NUVEX-904209 format. One record per residue (C-alpha): residue in one letter; x, y, z. Coordinates in steps of 0.2 Angstrom, whole numbers, padded with zeros to 4 digits, always signed. Example, Ala and Ser with C-alpha at 12.3 -4.5 7.8 and 13.67 -1.06 7.14 Angstrom:
<atoms>
A+0062-0022+0039;S+0068-0005+0036;
</atoms>
This chain:
<atoms>
X-0002+0051+0089;X-0017+0059+0081;X-0018+0066+0064;X-0016+0085+0061;X-0026+0095+0049;X-0018+0095+0032;X-0008+0114+0028;X-0011+0124+0014;X+0009+0120+0008;X+0004+0100+0008;X-0009+0103-0002;X+0003+0113-0014;X+0015+0099-0016;X+0004+0087-0019;X-0003+0096-0034;X+0017+0095-0041;X+0019+0075-0036;X+0018+0061-0047;X+0014+0049-0034;X+0010+0048-0016;X+0022+0051-0003;X+0028+0037+0007;X+0020+0042+0023;X+0004+0041+0013;X+0007+0024+0005;X+0010+0016+0022;X-0005+0023+0027;X-0016+0018+0013;X-0007-0001+0014;X-0013-0002+0031;X-0031+0003+0027;X-0032-0011+0014;X-0023-0026+0024;X-0027-0032+0041;X-0013-0046+0041;X+0006-0048+0038;X+0022-0058+0046;X+0028-0054+0065;X+0046-0055+0067;X+0053-0058+0085;X+0068-0060+0095;X+0068-0078+0102;X+0077-0082+0119;X+0088-0094+0108;X+0094-0078+0097;X+0086-0084+0084;X+0072-0074+0075;X+0055-0080+0072;X+0043-0074+0059;X+0024-0080+0061;X+0008-0075+0053;X+0000-0061+0062;X-0019-0052+0059;X-0019-0035+0067;X-0030-0021+0068;X-0031-0003+0070;X-0034+0009+0084;X-0041+0025+0083;X-0021+0032+0085;X-0017+0021+0069;X-0006+0010+0079;X-0007-0008+0074;X-0017-0019+0086;X-0008-0038+0085;X-0017-0053+0088;X-0004-0066+0098;X-0011-0081+0107;X-0004-0081+0122;X+0004-0098+0123;X+0011-0097+0106;X+0031-0093+0104;X+0029-0078+0096;X+0021-0071+0111;X+0034-0078+0125;X+0047-0071+0115;X+0039-0054+0115;X+0037-0056+0135;X+0054-0056+0136;X+0059-0044+0122;X+0046-0032+0116;X+0055-0027+0101;X+0048-0033+0084;X+0042-0029+0066;X+0026-0032+0057;X+0030-0035+0037;X+0013-0031+0028;X+0014-0035+0009;X+0003-0027-0004;X+0014-0031-0019;X-0001-0039-0027;X-0011-0025-0026;X-0002-0008-0023;X+0014-0015-0028;X+0023-0012-0013;X+0027-0018+0003;X+0030-0011+0022;X+0039-0016+0037;X+0033-0007+0056;X+0046-0007+0067;X+0043-0005+0086;X+0039-0014+0103;X+0021-0023+0107;X+0015-0017+0123;X+0001-0026+0133;X-0017-0016+0132;X-0025-0006+0144;X-0043-0013+0148;X-0053-0002+0138;X-0041-0003+0124;X-0043-0022+0126;X-0062-0021+0124;X-0062-0008+0108;X-0048-0022+0099;X-0059-0037+0102;X-0074-0027+0097;X-0063-0024+0080;X-0057-0042+0077;X-0075-0048+0079;X-0078-0035+0065;X-0066-0044+0056;X-0071-0062+0059;X-0059-0066+0072;X-0060-0070+0090;X-0046-0062+0100;X-0045-0063+0119;X-0036-0048+0129;X-0022-0058+0133;X-0018-0061+0114;X-0020-0043+0109;X-0005-0030+0109;X-0002-0012+0103;X+0015-0011+0091;X+0021+0005+0096;X+0028+0010+0080;X+0046+0018+0079;X+0048+0019+0062;X+0042+0009+0046;X+0051+0003+0031;X+0041+0008+0014;X+0047-0003-0002;X+0038+0004-0019;X+0034-0002-0035;X+0050+0007-0043;X+0062-0002-0033;X+0062+0014-0021;X+0064+0011-0002;X+0063+0025+0013;X+0062+0024+0031;X+0046+0034+0036;X+0044+0041+0056;X+0030+0035+0065;X+0021+0054+0066;X+0021+0055+0046;X+0013+0040+0043;X-0001+0044+0056;X-0004+0061+0050;X-0005+0055+0033;X-0024+0054+0024;X-0027+0036+0015;X-0029+0037-0002;X-0045+0042-0009;X-0046+0029-0020;X-0038+0015-0010;X-0056+0006-0007;X-0060+0007-0027;X-0045+0004-0035;X-0045-0013-0038;X-0061-0011-0046;X-0054+0001-0058;X-0038-0008-0064;X-0050-0024-0066;X-0061-0014-0078;X-0047-0003-0089;X-0039-0021-0091;X-0053-0030-0097;X-0066-0020-0104;X-0057-0006-0109;X-0039-0015-0113;X-0038-0009-0132;X-0040+0011-0128;X-0029+0007-0112;X-0016+0001-0127;X-0014+0019-0133;X-0006+0026-0114;X+0007+0014-0117;X+0015+0023-0132;X+0009+0041-0130;X+0012+0043-0112;X+0022+0026-0106;X+0035+0031-0119;X+0037+0013-0126;X+0040+0010-0143;X+0027+0006-0156;X+0021-0015-0153;X+0022-0013-0133;X+0008-0021-0125;X+0004-0014-0105;X-0007-0018-0092;X-0014-0006-0076;X-0007-0013-0058;X-0013+0001-0048;X-0021+0018-0048;X-0021+0033-0033;X-0027+0051-0034;X-0010+0058-0042;X-0009+0045-0057;X-0007+0026-0061;X+0005+0013-0062;X+0006-0001-0079;X+0017-0015-0081;X+0022-0014-0099;X+0031-0026-0109;X+0042-0022-0124;X+0043-0030-0143;X+0053-0044-0145;X+0071-0041-0150;X+0078-0045-0168;X+0084-0060-0162;X+0067-0066-0156;X+0071-0063-0138;X+0055-0060-0126;X+0055-0043-0124;X+0060-0033-0107;X+0045-0028-0095;X+0046-0011-0087;X+0036-0004-0072;X+0029+0014-0077;X+0022+0027-0070;X+0008+0037-0078;X+0004+0054-0069;X-0012+0063-0071;X-0010+0083-0074;X-0021+0085-0057;X-0026+0075-0042;X-0044+0067-0043;X-0054+0067-0029;X-0064+0050-0032;X-0070+0036-0042;X-0080+0045-0054;X-0067+0058-0057;X-0052+0045-0059;X-0062+0034-0073;X-0066+0052-0081;X-0047+0056-0080;X-0039+0037-0086;X-0053+0038-0100;X-0048+0055-0107;X-0030+0051-0107;X-0036+0036-0119;X-0045+0047-0130;X-0030+0058-0131;X-0019+0044-0136;X-0029+0040-0149;X-0032+0057-0156;X-0012+0058-0157;X-0012+0040-0166;X-0003+0031-0153;X-0012+0016-0160;
</atoms>
């Protein structure tokens, strides 16, 4: 599957969305993470999950590195069905599971894949490499939402323009500009006065915050809520994103949220 040009309808829909689609999230996760847990069917009938490094080919299909004499390789030789779980909960707040069949690579594919793994600092022999022909992807998001994404949808989706720089933006606003960010907690996050929050991730359509509510009257610990703060328009790059968040903090201050 190859990515297709974006259509005008997709651009218009993006302007009304408050978060990237599950397909876009899947695509962004795969651009940032290069390891996961590979689950296979063993001859005994028991499932087996093992750590697995992977690269992406030109069609955005994961190339799995499974050493040929390990139990997982033996299981795949007998039953190619498997799933690859990729955890991005500590960054994007989500996780994905790609379901499909692991197939051997052709000679040219193997050479390209070996080079991709070498660029990651990993040695990989052709006999250790398999392409995961993805049938579907289960996406589990930061707000307890889950949905299935078909292979074509995630292949045609685009990586979020902030994917590579998001971690740096999050760190800066949680450290250098933490007091200013607190105004957004009440003004945009709908939390009561006395709540505190941290930014957990940011993308072209907005950012996620983890907000702790004030203590209860009995001194009980305040609840923690995951909240989505949308931008009024999609941002296009890091500079635009920083400007958009800064503007939100200024508007919150003017409204006297803090």
